[in-house]
Every structure is written in C-alpha cells, then in structure tokens.
C-alpha positions in Angstrom: 12.1 8.1 19.1 8.9 10.2 19.4 7.6 9.0 16.1 8.2 5.3 17.1 6.1 5.9 20.3 3.3 7.6 18.2 3.4 4.8 15.5 3.2 2.1 18.2 0.3 4.0 19.8 -1.6 3.9 16.4 -0.6 0.5 15.2 -0.2 -1.6 18.4 -3.5 -1.0 20.2 -5.5 -4.2 20.4 -7.4 -5.1 17.2 -6.0 -2.3 14.9 -3.6 -4.2 12.6 -5.8 -7.4 12.5 -9.2 -5.6 12.4 -11.8 -6.4 9.7 -12.1 -3.1 7.9 -15.2 -2.1 6.0 -15.7 0.5 3.3 -18.9 2.5 2.6 -18.9 4.4 -0.7 -21.5 7.0 -1.5 -21.9 10.2 -3.6 -20.0 12.5 -1.2 -18.0 10.3 1.2 -15.9 7.2 1.4 -15.8 5.7 5.0 -13.3 3.3 6.3 -14.0 1.8 9.7 -13.5 -1.3 11.8 -17.1 -1.9 12.5 -20.1 -4.0 11.5 -21.5 -3.6 8.0 -24.8 -2.2 9.5 -22.9 0.4 11.5 -20.8 1.6 8.6 -23.8 1.8 6.3 -25.8 3.8 9.0 -23.0 6.1 9.5 -22.6 6.8 5.8 -26.4 7.3 5.5 -26.3 9.9 8.2 -23.4 11.8 6.5 -25.3 11.8 3.2 -28.5 12.9 5.0 -26.5 15.8 6.6 -25.3 16.9 3.2 -28.7 16.7 1.8 -30.1 18.8 4.7 -27.5 21.5 4.0 -28.4 21.5 0.3 -32.1 21.9 1.3 -31.5 24.7 3.9 -28.9 26.7 2.0 -30.4 26.2 -1.6 -26.9 25.6 -2.8 -26.7 24.2 -6.3 -24.1 21.5 -5.7 -23.2 18.7 -8.1 -22.1 15.2 -7.2 -18.3 15.5 -7.0 -15.8 13.5 -9.0 -15.1 10.3 -7.1 -11.6 11.5 -5.9 -13.1 14.8 -4.6 -15.2 13.1 -2.1 -14.2 13.3 1.6 -12.6 10.2 2.8 -13.4 9.5 6.5 -11.1 7.2 8.5 -12.5 5.9 11.8 -9.5 4.7 13.9 -11.1 3.5 17.1 -10.0 6.0 19.9 -8.9 9.5 20.8 -5.4 8.1 21.5 -5.1 6.9 17.9 -6.3 10.2 16.5 -3.7 12.1 18.5 -1.0 9.6 17.4 -1.9 10.4 13.9 -2.1 14.1 14.4 1.0 14.1 16.6 -0.7 16.2 19.2 -1.1 15.9 22.9 -4.4 17.7 23.2 -6.6 15.3 25.1 -9.7 17.1 23.8 -9.0 16.5 20.1 -11.6 14.0 18.8 -10.5 14.1 15.2 -9.2 16.4 12.4 -9.8 17.3 8.8 -7.3 18.0 5.9 -8.7 19.6 2.7 -6.8 18.6 -0.3 -7.4 18.5 -4.1 -8.3 14.9 -5.0 -7.7 13.7 -1.4 -9.6 15.5 1.4 -9.6 13.4 4.5 -11.2 13.4 8.0 -9.9 11.2 10.9 -12.3 10.6 13.8 -12.1 8.3 16.9 -15.3 6.3 16.5 -18.8 6.0 15.0 -21.9 5.8 17.1 -24.7 6.2 14.5 -28.1 7.2 15.7 -29.6 8.9 18.6 -30.9 12.2 19.6 -27.5 13.2 21.2 -24.4 12.9 19.1 -21.0 12.3 20.6 -18.4 15.0 20.1 -16.5 13.1 17.5 -19.6 13.1 15.2 -20.4 16.8 16.0 -16.8 17.8 15.1 -16.9 15.8 11.8 -20.2 17.5 10.8 -18.7 20.8 11.8 -15.8 20.4 9.5 -17.9 19.0 6.6 -20.1 22.2 7.0 -17.0 24.2 6.3 -16.1 21.9 3.3 -19.6 22.3 2.0 -19.8 26.1 2.4 -16.4 26.6 0.7 -17.5 24.4 -2.2 -20.7 26.5 -2.5 -19.2 30.0 -2.3 -15.7 31.2 -2.0 -16.5 34.7 -0.9 -14.5 35.3 2.3 -16.8 35.9 5.2 -15.8 36.9 8.8 -14.8 34.1 11.2 -17.8 34.4 13.4 -20.1 33.7 10.4 -17.9 30.8 9.2 -17.7 29.1 12.6 -21.2 30.1 13.8 -22.8 28.5 10.8 -20.7 25.4 11.1 -21.8 25.1 14.8 -25.4 25.7 13.9 -25.5 22.9 11.2 -23.4 20.4 13.2 -25.7 20.7 16.3 -27.8 18.0 14.7 -29.6 14.8 15.5 -30.7 11.8 13.5 -34.0 10.1 14.2 -34.8 6.4 13.6 -37.5 7.2 11.0 -35.1 9.2 8.9 -35.9 12.8 10.1 -33.0 15.0 10.8 -33.0 18.0 13.2 -30.7 21.0 12.5 -30.1 23.9 14.8 -30.2 21.9 18.1 -28.9 23.5 21.3 -25.1 23.4 21.1 -24.7 21.5 24.5 -21.0 20.9 23.8 -20.6 24.7 24.0 -22.5 25.2 27.2 -19.4 25.1 29.5 -17.7 27.6 27.2 -20.6 30.0 27.3 -20.9 29.7 31.1 -17.3 29.7 32.3 -14.9 31.0 29.6 -14.1 34.7 28.9 -17.2 36.2 27.3 -16.9 37.4 23.7 -19.1 40.4 22.9 -21.1 40.8 19.8 -18.9 43.8 19.0 -15.9 41.6 19.0 -17.6 39.3 16.6 -18.5 42.1 14.2 -15.3 44.1 14.5 -12.1 42.1 14.1 -10.0 45.0 15.4 -11.8 45.0 18.8 -11.4 41.2 19.1 -7.7 41.3 18.3 -7.3 43.9 21.1 -9.2 41.8 23.6 -7.6 38.4 22.8 -5.4 37.2 25.7 -4.3 33.8 24.4 -6.7 32.1 26.9 -9.7 30.1 25.8 -12.7 32.2 25.3 -16.4 31.8 24.2 -15.8 32.7 20.5 -17.3 29.4 19.1 -20.2 29.4 21.5 -21.0 33.0 21.0 -20.7 32.7 17.2 -23.2 29.7 17.4 -25.6 31.8 19.6 -25.6 34.8 17.2 -26.0 32.7 14.1 -28.8 30.6 15.8 -30.6 33.8 16.8 -30.3 35.3 13.2 -31.6 32.0 11.7 -34.5 31.6 14.2 -35.9 35.0 15.3 -38.5 36.7 13.0 -37.0 39.3 10.8 -33.4 38.5 11.7 -32.7 36.4 8.5 -33.2 39.5 6.4 -30.7 41.4 8.5 -28.1 38.6 7.9 -28.8 38.8 4.2 -28.3 42.6 4.4 -25.0 42.1 6.3 -23.7 39.6 3.7 -24.7 41.8 0.8 -22.9 44.8 2.4 -19.7 42.7 2.8 -19.9 41.7 -0.9 -20.2 45.3 -1.9 -17.0 46.0 -0.1 -18.2 47.4 3.3 -15.8 47.1 6.3 -17.1 44.4 8.8 -17.8 46.9 11.6 -19.7 49.3 9.2 -21.7 46.4 7.7 -22.6 45.1 11.2 -23.8 48.5 12.4 -25.9 49.1 9.3 -27.4 45.6 9.2 -27.9 44.9 13.0 -27.9 48.3 14.6 -26.5 49.3 18.0 -24.1 46.6 19.4 -25.1 47.1 22.9 -28.8 46.7 22.3 -27.9 43.5 20.2 -25.9 42.1 23.1 -28.9 42.4 25.4 -31.0 40.7 22.9 -28.6 37.8 22.7 -28.4 37.5 26.4 -32.2 37.1 26.5 -32.1 34.7 23.8 -29.6 32.5 25.6 -31.7 32.5 28.7 -34.7 31.0 27.1 -35.8 27.6 28.2 -36.2 26.4 24.6 -35.1 27.5 21.2 -36.3 26.6 17.7 -34.9 23.8 15.8 -35.6 22.6 12.3 -36.9 19.1 11.7 -36.6 17.9 8.1 -38.5 14.8 6.9 -36.8 12.1 4.8 -38.6 13.1 1.6 -36.8 16.3 1.7 -33.4 14.6 1.9 -32.4 13.3 -1.4 -29.5 10.9 -1.2 -28.0 8.3 -3.6 -27.0 4.7 -3.1 -24.3 3.4 -0.6 -22.1 0.5 -1.5 -20.6 -1.3 1.5 -17.8 -3.9 1.2 -15.4 -5.8 3.5 -11.8 -5.1 2.7 -9.7 -8.0 1.5 -7.2 -9.5 3.9 -4.2 -7.7 2.5 -6.0 -4.4 2.2 -7.2 -4.5 5.7 -3.8 -5.4 7.1 -2.1 -2.4 5.3 -4.9 0.1 6.1 -3.3 1.5 9.3 -0.3 2.3 7.2 -2.5 3.8 4.4 -4.1 6.1 6.9 -0.6 7.2 8.2 0.5 7.9 4.7 -2.7 9.8 3.7 -2.5 12.0 6.8 1.1 12.9 6.0 4.6 11.8 7.1 7.9 13.4 7.9 11.0 11.8 6.3 11.6 10.1 9.7 8.1 8.7 9.7 8.4 7.6 6.0 11.6 5.5 6.7 9.7 3.8 9.5 6.5 3.1 7.5 8.0 1.7 4.4 9.5 -1.6 5.8 6.3 -3.1 7.1 4.4 -2.1 4.0 7.0 -3.9 1.9 6.6 -7.0 4.0 2.9 -6.9 3.5 3.2 -6.2 -0.2 5.5 -9.3 -0.6 2.8 -11.5 0.9 0.0 -10.0 -1.3 1.7 -9.4 -4.7 -1.7 -9.7 -6.5 -3.5 -7.2 -4.3 -3.7 -3.8 -6.2 -4.7 -1.9 -3.1 -1.6 -3.2 -1.3 0.7 -2.4 -4.2 -0.7 1.0 -4.3 -0.1 1.5 -0.6 3.5 0.4 -1.2 3.8 2.9 -4.1 2.8 5.7 -1.7 5.1 4.5 1.1 8.1 4.3 -1.3 7.4 7.7 -2.8 7.2 9.2 0.8 10.5 7.6 1.6 12.1 9.1 -1.5 12.4 5.9 -3.4 11.1 7.0 -6.8 12.0 4.0 -8.8 10.4 1.6 -6.3 7.4 3.8 -6.2 7.0 3.6 -9.9 7.5 -0.2 -9.9 4.8 -0.7 -7.2 2.5 1.7 -9.0 3.0 -0.3 -12.3 2.3 -3.5 -10.5 -1.0 -2.1 -9.1 -2.0 -0.9 -12.5 -1.3 -4.2 -14.1 -3.8 -5.8 -11.7 -6.3 -3.0 -11.7 -6.0 -0.3 -14.4 -8.5 1.9 -12.5 -6.5 2.2 -9.4 -6.5 6.1 -9.2 -3.8 6.6 -6.5 -1.4 4.4 -8.4 -1.4 6.9 -11.3 -1.0 9.7 -8.8 2.0 8.2 -7.0 3.7 7.3 -10.2 3.2 10.8 -11.5 4.6 12.3 -8.3 7.7 10.1 -8.5 8.3 11.0 -12.2 7.8 14.7 -11.5 10.4 14.5 -8.8 12.8 12.6 -10.9 12.3 15.0 -13.8 12.9 18.0 -11.4 16.1 16.5 -10.1 17.5 16.3 -13.6 20.0 13.8 -15.1 17.8 10.8 -14.4 16.6 10.2 -18.0 13.1 11.5 -17.2 11.5 14.5 -18.9 8.5 16.5 -17.8 6.7 15.1 -20.9 7.3 11.6 -19.3 6.1 12.8 -15.9 2.8 14.1 -17.3 1.9 10.7 -18.8 0.4 9.0 -15.7 -1.7 12.2 -15.1 -2.9 12.2 -18.7 -4.0 8.6 -18.3 -5.7 9.5 -15.0 -7.5 12.4 -16.8 -8.9 9.9 -19.3 -10.1 7.7 -16.4 -11.5 10.5 -14.3 -12.0 13.7 -16.2 -12.7 15.9 -13.3 -9.9 14.8 -11.1 -8.1 18.1 -10.2 -4.5 16.8 -10.0 -3.9 16.0 -13.7 -5.1 19.5 -14.5 -2.7 21.0 -12.0 0.3 18.8 -13.0 -0.2 19.6 -16.7 0.2 23.3 -15.8 3.0 22.6 -13.3 5.1 20.8 -16.0 5.5 23.9 -18.0 6.4 26.0 -14.9 9.0 23.4 -13.9 10.5 23.5 -17.3 10.8 27.3 -17.1 8.4 27.8 -20.0 5.3 30.0 -20.2 2.2 27.8 -19.6 -0.1 28.0 -22.7 -3.7 29.1 -22.2 -4.9 25.6 -22.2 -2.8 24.8 -19.1 -4.0 28.0 -17.4 -7.6 27.1 -18.0 -6.9 23.7 -16.7 -5.5 25.2 -13.5 -8.6 27.4 -13.2 -10.8 24.3 -13.6 -8.8 22.5 -10.9 -9.5 25.3 -8.5 -13.2 25.1 -9.4 -13.2 21.4 -8.6 -11.3 21.8 -5.4 -12.0 25.3 -4.0 -11.1 24.1 -0.5 -7.4 23.5 -1.5 -5.8 26.8 -0.7 -2.3 25.7 -2.0 -3.9 25.2 -5.4 -5.7 28.5 -5.1 -2.5 30.3 -4.2 -0.8 28.8 -7.4 -3.6 30.3 -9.5 -3.4 33.7 -7.7 0.3 33.8 -8.4 -0.3 33.0 -12.0 -2.8 35.8 -12.2 -0.5 38.3 -10.4 2.2 37.4 -12.8 -0.1 38.2 -15.7 -1.2 41.5 -14.1 -4.7 40.1 -13.6 -5.0 41.9 -10.2 -8.9 41.7 -9.8 -9.0 37.9 -10.3 -5.9 37.4 -8.1 -7.5 39.4 -5.3 -10.6 37.2 -5.5 -8.5 34.1 -5.1 -6.4 35.5 -2.3 -9.5 36.5 -0.3 -10.4 33.0 0.9 -6.9 32.3 2.0 -6.5 35.6 3.8 -9.8 35.0 5.7 -9.3 31.3 6.4 -10.2 30.9 10.1 -7.5 28.2 10.4 -4.9 30.0 8.3 -2.7 31.3 11.2 0.2 33.5 10.4 0.1 32.7 6.7 -3.4 34.1 6.5 -2.2 37.3 8.3 0.5 37.8 5.7 -2.0 37.3 2.8 -4.3 39.9 4.4 -1.4 42.3 4.5 -0.9 41.8 0.8 -4.6 42.4 0.1 -4.5 45.6 2.1 -1.6 46.7 0.0 -3.5 45.9 -3.1 -6.4 48.0 -1.9 -4.2 51.1 -1.1 -5.5 54.0 -3.2 -3.1 54.7 -6.0 -1.0 51.6 -5.5 1.0 50.7 -8.6 3.4 48.1 -7.2 4.8 44.8 -8.5 4.4 41.1 -8.2 7.7 41.1 -6.2 6.2 43.5 -3.6 3.2 41.3 -3.1 5.3 38.1 -3.0 7.5 39.7 -0.3 4.5 40.5 1.8 3.1 36.9 1.5 6.5 35.3 2.0 6.5 32.6 -0.6 4.7 31.0 -3.6 3.0 28.3 -1.8 0.7 27.8 1.3 2.8 26.2 4.0 1.7 22.6 4.7 -0.9 22.6 7.5 0.5 25.7 9.3 -2.7 25.5 11.4 -4.5 22.3 10.5 -8.2 22.3 11.2 -8.8 19.9 14.1 -12.1 18.7 15.7 
C-alpha cells in the first residue's frame, strides 16, 4: 500500500503523465525535463560550463565519456515527486544521485537556469557532480572533509548572463548550519578518531566547516601549498592526524584563523570567462508522444524498484507499449519493466521488438542481456552463458567503451564456475577505469585480485570503497579489512578478508547519496 501511495504521488500530480518532455544531449550529460526548449538548453549549457570550470581549475585530464557513461539528469517537477521516487520522508531532500556503470543518474525537483543565486536543487546537483568528477579524475581515497569541502566549494557557484561562471561563492545554504548547529572543530576534520568520539547523532556543522576550511585553503596566500603538502603526505601513507599536523601546524591556532576568516565581510571568489570554458554542442529534441507518456515509468525503473513496485509498474507500461508498437523507446521501457518484474521471456521479446525498430537502442541490448543471464543462471531453461553474452557482445561493437559488456564477459566465466581468462580480467579492469564511481564493479575487481593474491592492487581498489563518505556500515567493514591487510606480519587468506567485509558485493544503495 505504501508503494501505491508513492507511485500515485509521482505519477498523479497535475501535468506529469501528460507532460511534453524534452531531452538535451551533450558531452557529459543527458537531461530530461518537462520544460521549454530554451530552459532545457540553458540548463544543459550550465552543467557543461560547470564541468569545464572544474577541468580548468583542477587541471584534470578528462576525456569525453562514452555516451552511456554520461550522467542522466531527470527533472521531475517538485520535491514531493523526488521523495516519492526516493521513498523518503525527509522534507529537505531536493534530489539524489546514483552512480552506476553505464547508467549514472541524478533526480532533481526543478530547473531554474541563470541567476546569481542558485536554488538548492541546482546547488545539490552540482555538489554531487563534483563528487562524480573528482572520482573520475582520481580514485585515491581522501578524508571526508576534503571530499565534502571541495564539493561544497565548487557547487557554490553562479552563472552570469554573458557566460561567465563564478566558483567559490559564499555557501549561503550552510549559513544556518555554521551559526546554529553543533560546531565541528578543525581537529575533528583532520582526525577521524576525534570526530567519531564527538558525534552524537544530531545534525552538526560538518559540511559547513568542511566548506570553510577548503575555501580558506584555496583562497588565502600560501595555503594552497599546505593543502598540496597534506595530500602528498596522505599519498605517502601518513595517518590523517599526522599529515594534518605536519602540513597545517597547531590545530588550535588554525581554528582561530578559520574563525577570523568566517567573520570577514567578503571572501574571494573565482570568475571564469567564457573563453576558458570549452564545451561541446548540445542537441535538444522533444520526446515523441509515446516516449513522453512512458517517461515517468522509465524514471521509476531507472531509479530502481522492489518486486512489489515492479509488479505495479509493468501493467501500465504494457498498456502504453500496446498503443505504440512502433516506438523503440517505449518497447525498451517495456523490456526493462518486464525484466524488473521477473518476466524474462517477455523482456527479451520487448527488447527484440525495440532493436528491430532501432538497432542502436543501447538499453534494449542491456535488458536482453540481463534477462538471458538470469535464465542461464537459473539453469534448465535452454539458455547458456554463451547465449547470454551475445547481446553484450553486440553492444560492445556498437559502443566499445560501454562498461557493462566488459563486466558481463568476465561474469559469464564466474557464473559458469570456470577461471576467467586474462582477456576477461583485463576487460573487468577496463570497465572499472571507465566507471570508477561504481563501487560494486570495483569490489568485483578487488575480489578477483584478492583471489589471485594480488594484495597491493586489491588494496588500491578497496580504498575508495572504504573511505566513501556515503558508504555507511559497509565502508566501515571494508576499512576493517584494510586495517587487517596493513597489520605488520599479516599472512592471512581471502576467506579472512571476506569474513571481515561480509560479502562479495557492495549492498545496493546502503546509504544512497542524496542532495
């Protein structure tokens, strides 16, 4: 009954099911929104400008991602609809982000492009994209304050009418937190053990203080070199507290400096001109009638469904698909809904129908592959893992850098109980390179490396999972495994490490990043 209420909240608000949806496709994003062409284009331009600003400021050597590795942004119209999709009751949630190989998504409540002051929905989206960008640029695990402080710094932005972008604006959305929530000292930021002792479960000023510290380090003369020293010390293996003391000096003195910095009447911001922001073309189109009608169900499927949800989603999608048999997008949506509901043969039939109309329909290959893999794994259904690989092989020819075909080629051998050949392991490694933000994929590679006794590389892959700021209890368990690996003289086994971690795969969204 709870799901029915949530589904109604998302689908039954005025204008949702019958809305005219638009798509904006660019180098790093695909945006779907019920809005004017001009608004969707402007929103997409701003996202691409933000990406370009981060490239310029960080010096990151980023490549244009494979089309399926772009971030897809769904704009759903209201905070209530966001919460219905997330199944949460937090009235402050303005959106959420789910990083996945070949399917990273963000869901936000609205778009209001332009203006010196961004609404919280846009700030939150930029914050999560900053995380996405940083993970793609470097997978070295940094402390939570640095992860969140940098994301707050970059997302406190504004877009000017003439194309300039400001970065490092005052984080007005953290003003109340810094003024009224429990203070977080700089010692707590730099020493996780101290923070753990002081945490009470109540909301504190962690995000605001992390922003303040990072802004100070980016803006004050000479502090940037200290930040670089701190990072280098961490890379060389120094413990966080030791690295902090060596790089920044006495914590009490630093605390007073931050208090004075916060009390200033103005702080430095960076204003980047359009000629420093290199962006590519943006293609905007109106969705067809059938594709627009099925879009709310597509979003529900892409966010994820429980078995109960899947059973409720598939009937209306079938009804829409019956009215639009020649629409490849609608048939692909049906394939995903049928797979989610456990109807593998129906999913394959819908995927085949979509591919007969449009042989470049990427998600149709994916859903067909999913269904065949499940059938092969169940056994006795006349499907082999060789059969199951075929849609992914076809997809690999269509999009060579899509990570899922590389992963499923490897997985087929594991499911068969045979040792994956080197080419499959190299494919898995490449998949992680293409989607470094997918920690489930990274854990699969780490387990392969542990099984092979490649402890150094396994440790490098476990690190980002262990220090994921949104990792929850699972990250704690992986940190325990890393500490065991680092124990002097340790000569344990894969079984011991797996017992500490508690499983072969990262749990689905144990603590999903939300905005």
